[in-house]
All heavy atoms as an XYZ file, in Angstrom:
549
protein
N       6.487     -0.314    -48.000
C       6.283     -0.297    -46.571
C       6.840     -1.604    -45.983
O       6.510     -2.685    -46.464
C       4.783     -0.189    -46.301
C       4.488      0.135    -44.864
S       2.834      0.778    -44.718
C       2.164     -0.407    -43.658
N       7.682     -1.511    -44.950
C       8.316     -2.722    -44.419
C       7.335     -3.560    -43.603
O       6.367     -3.053    -43.025
C       9.438     -2.189    -43.526
C       9.036     -0.795    -43.200
C       8.187     -0.301    -44.316
N       7.608     -4.824    -43.599
C       6.777     -5.765    -42.832
C       7.179     -5.735    -41.356
O       8.332     -5.486    -41.026
C       6.975     -7.179    -43.382
C       6.452     -7.353    -44.779
C       4.963     -7.683    -44.767
O       4.464     -8.173    -43.781
N       4.303     -7.382    -45.863
N       6.222     -6.047    -40.475
C       6.503     -6.097    -39.046
C       7.164     -7.431    -38.722
O       6.623     -8.492    -39.052
C       5.191     -5.939    -38.250
C       5.329     -5.925    -36.733
C       6.177     -4.741    -36.298
C       3.977     -5.870    -36.092
N       8.299     -7.369    -38.087
C       9.029     -8.582    -37.752
C       8.481     -9.159    -36.435
O       8.652     -8.551    -35.369
C      10.521     -8.271    -37.623
C      11.340     -9.522    -37.378
O      10.836    -10.617    -37.693
O      12.468     -9.399    -36.876
N       7.817    -10.309    -36.496
C       7.222    -10.929    -35.320
C       7.984    -12.164    -34.866
O       7.478    -12.947    -34.080
C       5.763    -11.321    -35.623
O       5.762    -12.243    -36.699
C       4.938    -10.089    -35.944
N       9.179    -12.348    -35.344
C       9.928    -13.553    -35.015
C      10.392    -13.564    -33.560
O      10.594    -14.635    -32.994
C      11.122    -13.713    -35.947
O      11.995    -12.610    -35.778
N      10.552    -12.413    -32.926
C      11.039    -12.383    -31.549
C       9.915    -12.269    -30.524
O      10.181    -12.210    -29.333
C      12.008    -11.201    -31.365
O      11.307     -9.995    -31.664
C      13.202    -11.334    -32.272
N       8.679    -12.218    -30.971
C       7.567    -12.034    -30.040
C       7.419    -13.212    -29.088
O       7.155    -13.033    -27.910
C       6.263    -11.824    -30.810
C       6.136    -10.437    -31.382
C       7.125     -9.526    -31.552
C       4.939     -9.839    -31.837
N       6.639     -8.381    -32.110
C       5.281     -8.528    -32.291
C       3.629    -10.231    -31.936
C       4.350     -7.663    -32.810
C       2.687     -9.374    -32.449
C       3.052     -8.088    -32.876
N       7.565    -14.405    -29.591
C       7.417    -15.573    -28.736
C       8.479    -15.575    -27.637
O       8.177    -15.849    -26.473
C       7.518    -16.862    -29.569
C       7.370    -18.161    -28.776
C       5.989    -18.270    -28.189
C       7.684    -19.354    -29.651
N       9.691    -15.227    -27.977
C      10.759    -15.166    -26.984
C      10.476    -14.095    -25.938
O      10.656    -14.315    -24.740
C      12.102    -14.862    -27.684
O      12.297    -15.785    -28.744
C      13.263    -14.947    -26.717
N       9.996    -12.964    -26.389
C       9.699    -11.871    -25.455
C       8.538    -12.246    -24.514
O       8.600    -11.980    -23.315
C       9.350    -10.592    -26.231
C      10.544     -9.989    -26.940
S      11.860     -9.506    -25.842
C      11.058     -8.238    -24.933
N       7.504    -12.857    -25.048
C       6.351    -13.231    -24.229
C       6.744    -14.302    -23.216
O       6.384    -14.217    -22.025
C       5.183    -13.687    -25.133
C       4.651    -12.501    -25.922
C       4.076    -14.327    -24.294
C       3.654    -12.867    -26.983
N       7.492    -15.294    -23.631
C       7.912    -16.351    -22.701
C       8.839    -15.802    -21.619
O       8.726    -16.179    -20.448
C       8.581    -17.491    -23.471
C       7.648    -18.327    -24.343
C       8.447    -19.374    -25.102
C       6.548    -18.961    -23.528
N       9.736    -14.923    -22.008
C      10.636    -14.354    -20.997
C       9.875    -13.449    -20.044
O      10.174    -13.386    -18.839
C      11.781    -13.597    -21.668
O      11.280    -12.503    -22.392
N       8.838    -12.756    -20.531
C       8.037    -11.917    -19.665
C       7.317    -12.788    -18.625
O       7.270    -12.446    -17.440
C       7.013    -11.138    -20.498
C       6.090    -10.276    -19.650
S       4.668     -9.665    -20.564
C       3.804    -11.170    -20.922
N       6.707    -13.908    -19.062
C       6.042    -14.799    -18.112
C       7.023    -15.373    -17.107
O       6.698    -15.514    -15.910
C       5.338    -15.939    -18.841
C       4.014    -15.530    -19.432
C       3.751    -15.749    -20.771
C       3.046    -14.918    -18.660
C       2.547    -15.388    -21.312
C       1.834    -14.542    -19.206
C       1.592    -14.773    -20.526
N       8.213    -15.687    -17.523
C       9.209    -16.226    -16.611
C       9.605    -15.176    -15.567
O       9.702    -15.481    -14.368
C      10.434    -16.682    -17.408
C      11.568    -17.262    -16.569
C      11.137    -18.568    -15.926
C      12.787    -17.469    -17.420
N       9.817    -13.957    -16.004
C      10.197    -12.884    -15.069
C       9.054    -12.593    -14.098
O       9.289    -12.424    -12.899
C      10.614    -11.623    -15.864
C      10.707    -10.421    -14.952
C      11.928    -11.865    -16.568
N       7.830    -12.563    -14.583
C       6.693    -12.329    -13.687
C       6.544    -13.460    -12.670
O       6.253    -13.221    -11.502
C       5.401    -12.192    -14.498
C       5.213    -10.851    -15.202
C       3.968    -10.887    -16.074
C       5.133     -9.737    -14.205
N       6.749    -14.678    -13.109
C       6.684    -15.813    -12.193
C       7.755    -15.709    -11.105
O       7.483    -15.908     -9.923
C       6.847    -17.111    -12.979
C       6.838    -18.344    -12.118
C       5.648    -18.816    -11.606
C       8.019    -18.994    -11.831
C       5.626    -19.945    -10.809
C       8.012    -20.121    -11.044
C       6.816    -20.608    -10.523
N       8.955    -15.337    -11.482
C      10.039    -15.190    -10.513
C       9.751    -14.059     -9.539
O       9.960    -14.193     -8.325
C      11.386    -14.985    -11.244
C      11.782    -16.267    -11.977
C      12.486    -14.557    -10.275
C      12.974    -16.108    -12.901
N       9.219    -12.951    -10.035
C       8.906    -11.814     -9.163
C       7.847    -12.194     -8.148
O       7.961    -11.905     -6.959
C       8.487    -10.592     -9.998
C       9.696    -10.018    -10.730
C       7.842     -9.520     -9.128
C       9.367     -8.943    -11.729
N       6.797    -12.877     -8.602
C       5.737    -13.281     -7.679
C       6.248    -14.310     -6.669
O       5.849    -14.287     -5.511
C       4.526    -13.829     -8.432
C       3.629    -12.743     -8.969
C       3.449    -12.595    -10.319
C       2.974    -11.879     -8.114
C       2.622    -11.598    -10.820
C       2.152    -10.875     -8.594
C       1.978    -10.728     -9.959
N       7.112    -15.189     -7.093
C       7.659    -16.155     -6.155
C       8.506    -15.466     -5.087
O       8.451    -15.849     -3.913
C       8.521    -17.191     -6.909
C       7.734    -18.144     -7.763
C       6.804    -19.012     -6.971
O       7.162    -19.471     -5.898
N       5.609    -19.200     -7.467
N       9.241    -14.468     -5.463
C      10.049    -13.728     -4.480
C       9.157    -12.956     -3.518
O       9.427    -12.888     -2.319
C      11.004    -12.786     -5.203
C      12.171    -13.454     -5.921
C      12.955    -12.425     -6.726
C      13.082    -14.154     -4.927
N       8.081    -12.363     -4.034
C       7.163    -11.625     -3.155
C       6.479    -12.567     -2.183
O       6.305    -12.245     -1.005
C       6.149    -10.870     -3.985
C       6.690     -9.624     -4.614
C       5.568     -8.833     -5.236
C       6.048     -7.492     -5.714
N       6.319     -6.573     -4.649
N       6.050    -13.723     -2.647
C       5.354    -14.675     -1.785
C       6.307    -15.259     -0.750
O       5.950    -15.497      0.397
C       4.687    -15.773     -2.631
C       3.514    -15.187     -3.410
C       4.205    -16.935     -1.779
C       2.902    -16.117     -4.408
N       7.531    -15.495     -1.123
C       8.481    -16.110     -0.185
C       8.851    -15.163      0.964
O       9.242    -15.607      2.029
C       9.760    -16.528     -0.925
O      10.458    -15.395     -1.372
N       8.698    -13.857      0.758
C       9.002    -12.898      1.829
C       7.820    -12.660      2.749
O       7.952    -11.982      3.762
C       9.452    -11.569      1.222
C      10.778    -11.637      0.540
C      11.167    -10.305     -0.049
C      12.508    -10.414     -0.729
N      12.913     -9.166     -1.365
N       6.669    -13.214      2.418
C       5.472    -13.008      3.236
C       5.468    -13.994      4.394
O       5.742    -15.168      4.226
C       4.219    -13.200      2.379
C       2.962    -12.893      3.092
N       2.581    -11.630      3.429
C       1.995    -13.706      3.573
C       1.430    -11.664      4.059
N       1.035    -12.915      4.169
N       5.163    -13.487      5.587
C       5.102    -14.337      6.777
C       3.687    -14.840      6.976
O       2.763    -14.067      7.184
C       5.539    -13.560      8.024
C       6.999    -13.216      7.971
O       7.793    -13.968      7.414
N       7.363    -12.056      8.515
N       3.541    -16.165      6.925
C       2.235    -16.774      7.145
C       2.142    -17.239      8.584
O       3.120    -17.689      9.178
C       2.032    -17.981      6.226
C       1.898    -17.594      4.783
C       2.962    -17.712      3.915
C       0.692    -17.105      4.296
C       2.846    -17.371      2.594
C       0.558    -16.754      2.967
C       1.636    -16.883      2.123
N       0.954    -17.157      9.169
C       0.720    -17.661     10.510
C       0.357    -19.135     10.385
O      -0.686    -19.480      9.841
C      -0.388    -16.874     11.198
C      -0.069    -15.422     11.344
N       0.878    -14.955     12.237
C      -0.526    -14.323     10.704
C       0.963    -13.645     12.135
N       0.128    -13.232     11.222
N       1.222    -19.985     10.885
C       1.005    -21.414     10.665
C      -0.028    -21.999     11.622
O      -0.831    -22.823     11.217
C       2.332    -22.159     10.810
C       3.280    -21.850      9.674
C       4.404    -21.058      9.873
C       3.019    -22.316      8.403
C       5.250    -20.754      8.843
C       3.869    -22.020      7.356
C       4.972    -21.249      7.577
O       5.805    -20.953      6.548
N       0.004    -21.646     12.896
C      -0.954    -22.216     13.837
C      -1.612    -21.104     14.651
O      -1.132    -20.737     15.714
C      -0.242    -23.187     14.778
O       0.767    -22.515     15.475
N      -2.701    -20.581     14.141
C      -3.391    -19.545     14.910
C      -4.059    -20.150     16.134
O      -4.604    -21.244     16.076
C      -4.413    -18.996     13.923
C      -4.636    -20.094     12.946
C      -3.337    -20.841     12.874
N      -3.965    -19.447     17.256
C      -4.550    -19.933     18.492
C      -5.970    -19.410     18.620
O      -6.206    -18.209     18.498
C      -3.708    -19.484     19.689
C      -2.320    -20.070     19.659
C      -1.493    -19.578     20.809
C      -0.099    -20.172     20.699
N       0.801    -19.645     21.719
N      -6.929    -20.304     18.858
C      -8.316    -19.834     18.982
C      -8.520    -19.063     20.276
O      -7.964    -19.410     21.321
C      -9.129    -21.125     18.980
C      -8.185    -22.173     19.455
C      -6.816    -21.751     18.981
N      -9.279    -18.022     20.184
C      -9.574    -17.219     21.373
C     -10.958    -17.614     21.874
O     -11.877    -17.864     21.090
C      -9.561    -15.715     21.045
O     -10.521    -15.485     20.022
C      -8.183    -15.275     20.566
N     -11.091    -17.676     23.178
C     -12.370    -18.042     23.741
C     -13.279    -16.825     23.757
O     -12.887    -15.754     24.210
C     -12.194    -18.579     25.154
O     -11.680    -17.565     25.990
N     -14.469    -17.000     23.242
C     -15.427    -15.902     23.216
C     -16.550    -16.252     24.184
O     -17.508    -16.924     23.829
C     -15.984    -15.702     21.802
O     -16.512    -16.942     21.359
C     -14.890    -15.271     20.844
N     -16.403    -15.803     25.408
C     -17.427    -16.046     26.413
C     -18.472    -14.951     26.318
O     -18.147    -13.757     26.312
C     -16.823    -16.032     27.831
C     -16.027    -17.246     28.165
C     -15.610    -17.187     29.619
C     -14.821    -18.409     30.015
N     -14.370    -18.337     31.409
N     -19.717    -15.378     26.229
C     -20.805    -14.405     26.178
C     -21.217    -14.087     27.618
O     -21.608    -14.964     28.373
C     -21.977    -14.989     25.400
N     -21.099    -12.841     27.963
C     -21.468    -12.444     29.313
C     -22.985    -12.329     29.397
O     -23.624    -11.761     28.525
C     -20.807    -11.130     29.698
O     -21.246    -10.119     28.812
N     -23.555    -12.875     30.465
C     -25.006    -12.864     30.622
C     -25.428    -11.499     31.149
O     -24.923    -11.013     32.144
C     -25.430    -13.947     31.605
C     -26.926    -14.110     31.710
C     -27.257    -15.353     32.481
C     -28.711    -15.658     32.577
N     -29.650    -14.703     32.239
N     -26.343    -10.887     30.433
C     -26.830     -9.575     30.835
C     -28.217     -9.745     31.448
O     -29.068    -10.439     30.912
C     -26.906     -8.654     29.625
C     -25.552     -8.356     29.014
C     -25.672     -7.467     27.794
O     -26.778     -7.235     27.311
N     -24.559     -6.995     27.301
N     -28.407     -9.103     32.578
C     -29.714     -9.173     33.234
C     -30.630     -8.138     32.601
O     -30.330     -6.949     32.544
C     -29.572     -8.883     34.730
C     -28.810     -9.994     35.419
O     -28.853    -11.138     34.973
N     -28.115     -9.666     36.481
N     -31.765     -8.637     32.127
C     -32.763     -7.758     31.545
C     -33.951     -7.672     32.474
O     -34.205     -8.606     33.252
C     -33.190     -8.287     30.165
O     -33.608     -9.641     30.330
C     -32.052     -8.236     29.174
N     -34.681     -6.576     32.476
C     -35.777     -6.390     33.443
C     -36.870     -7.455     33.320
O     -37.494     -7.815     34.289
C     -36.330     -5.014     33.110
C     -35.318     -4.350     32.269
C     -34.478     -5.402     31.648
N     -37.111     -7.969     32.132
C     -38.209     -8.926     31.988
C     -37.848    -10.339     32.394
O     -38.691    -11.214     32.431
C     -38.745     -8.914     30.556
C     -37.692     -9.193     29.530
C     -37.231    -10.397     29.131
C     -36.965     -8.229     28.779
N     -36.266    -10.252     28.187
C     -36.080     -8.938     27.940
C     -36.984     -6.827     28.732
C     -35.224     -8.288     27.079
C     -36.127     -6.208     27.864
C     -35.256     -6.924     27.053
N     -36.580    -10.594     32.701
C     -36.203    -11.930     33.156
C     -36.617    -12.150     34.616
O     -36.903    -13.274     35.011
C     -34.696    -12.141     33.028
C     -34.262    -12.351     31.591
C     -32.776    -12.585     31.484
O     -32.088    -12.454     32.504
O     -32.316    -12.865     30.384
N     -36.683    -11.108     35.413
C     -37.021    -11.277     36.821
C     -38.524    -11.143     37.062
O     -39.012    -11.517     38.109
C     -36.287    -10.226     37.658
O     -36.630     -8.929     37.172
C     -34.796    -10.429     37.559
N     -39.254    -10.625     36.098
C     -40.695    -10.437     36.276
C     -41.453    -11.561     35.602
O     -41.005    -12.142     34.613
C     -41.134     -9.103     35.657
C     -40.542     -7.899     36.331
C     -41.024     -6.653     35.637
C     -40.395     -5.414     36.264
N     -40.758     -4.200     35.558
N     -42.649    -11.864     36.173
C     -43.510    -12.860     35.565
C     -44.416    -12.157     34.572
O     -45.074    -11.160     34.890
C     -44.346    -13.552     36.648
C     -45.278    -14.566     36.070
C     -44.974    -15.826     35.742
C     -46.658    -14.381     35.752
N     -46.056    -16.464     35.257
C     -47.122    -15.603     35.242
C     -47.555    -13.303     35.864
C     -48.432    -15.785     34.831
C     -48.856    -13.478     35.443
C     -49.277    -14.714     34.942
N     -44.395    -12.630     33.362
C     -45.253    -12.032     32.347
C     -46.099    -13.120     31.725
O     -45.678    -14.277     31.627
C     -44.427    -11.349     31.241
O     -43.572    -12.301     30.674
C     -43.630    -10.187     31.780
N     -47.283    -12.786     31.343
C     -48.167    -13.714     30.685
C     -48.508    -13.144     29.319
O     -48.854    -11.980     29.197
C     -49.451    -13.910     31.492
C     -50.308    -14.993     30.946
C     -51.443    -15.311     31.891
C     -52.263    -16.450     31.351
N     -53.362    -16.813     32.224
N     -48.355    -13.982     28.329
C     -48.597    -13.556     26.969
C     -49.951    -14.116     26.552
O     -50.178    -15.310     26.617
C     -47.483    -14.031     26.030
C     -46.141    -13.468     26.468
C     -47.797    -13.647     24.588
C     -44.974    -14.047     25.736
N     -50.846    -13.235     26.146
C     -52.146    -13.672     25.663
C     -52.113    -13.668     24.127
O     -51.944    -12.651     23.498
C     -53.235    -12.707     26.143
C     -53.469    -12.793     27.622
C     -52.878    -11.855     28.485
C     -54.253    -13.807     28.161
C     -53.088    -11.928     29.837
C     -54.472    -13.884     29.521
C     -53.887    -12.950     30.353
O     -54.093    -13.039     31.688
N     -52.253    -14.867     23.579
C     -52.317    -14.961     22.135
C     -53.789    -14.933     21.719
O     -54.648    -15.441     22.415
C     -51.666    -16.277     21.663
C     -50.161    -16.376     21.958
C     -49.666    -17.737     21.557
C     -49.421    -15.322     21.194
N     -54.080    -14.399     20.570
C     -55.482    -14.354     20.140
C     -56.101    -15.741     19.999
O     -57.277    -15.938     20.240
C     -55.434    -13.643     18.808
C     -54.149    -12.912     18.788
C     -53.226    -13.658     19.676
N     -55.311    -16.765     19.629
C     -55.855    -18.100     19.442
C     -56.076    -18.822     20.771
O     -56.796    -19.812     20.823
C     -54.930    -18.917     18.538
C     -54.774    -18.386     17.110
C     -53.759    -19.202     16.367
C     -56.107    -18.378     16.400
N     -55.457    -18.360     21.846
C     -55.585    -19.054     23.121
C     -56.704    -18.478     24.013
O     -56.909    -18.929     25.102
C     -54.265    -19.005     23.877
O     -53.982    -17.674     24.242
N     -57.408    -17.472     23.522
C     -58.493    -16.885     24.286
C     -59.704    -17.827     24.276
O     -59.944    -18.517     23.288
C     -58.880    -15.538     23.691
C     -57.869    -14.405     23.808
C     -58.357    -13.175     23.048
C     -57.632    -14.054     25.265
N     -60.442    -17.898     25.384
C     -61.638    -18.755     25.393
C     -62.731    -18.200     24.491
O     -62.838    -16.981     24.299
C     -62.068    -18.730     26.862
C     -61.460    -17.497     27.413
C     -60.200    -17.235     26.638
N     -63.504    -19.108     23.944
C     -64.567    -18.681     23.010
C     -65.800    -18.219     23.715
O     -66.287    -18.585     24.657
C     -64.905    -19.817     22.044
C     -63.782    -20.168     21.117
C     -64.145    -21.374     20.289
C     -63.471    -19.000     20.197
């Protein structure tokens, strides 16, 4: 039974990593990055709720007279 020749494995693995590195570099170089994003102002609009115009009194159990 013949032996498995592993003498070229190192060359194949190194060349594979080199090719993958080059492919990823080419993919990244074609990507457009936004260098200076402009912040958008987020103004919170004030909503009128019915309980803001009315006077309400909150009775807490601890604030009741003894």
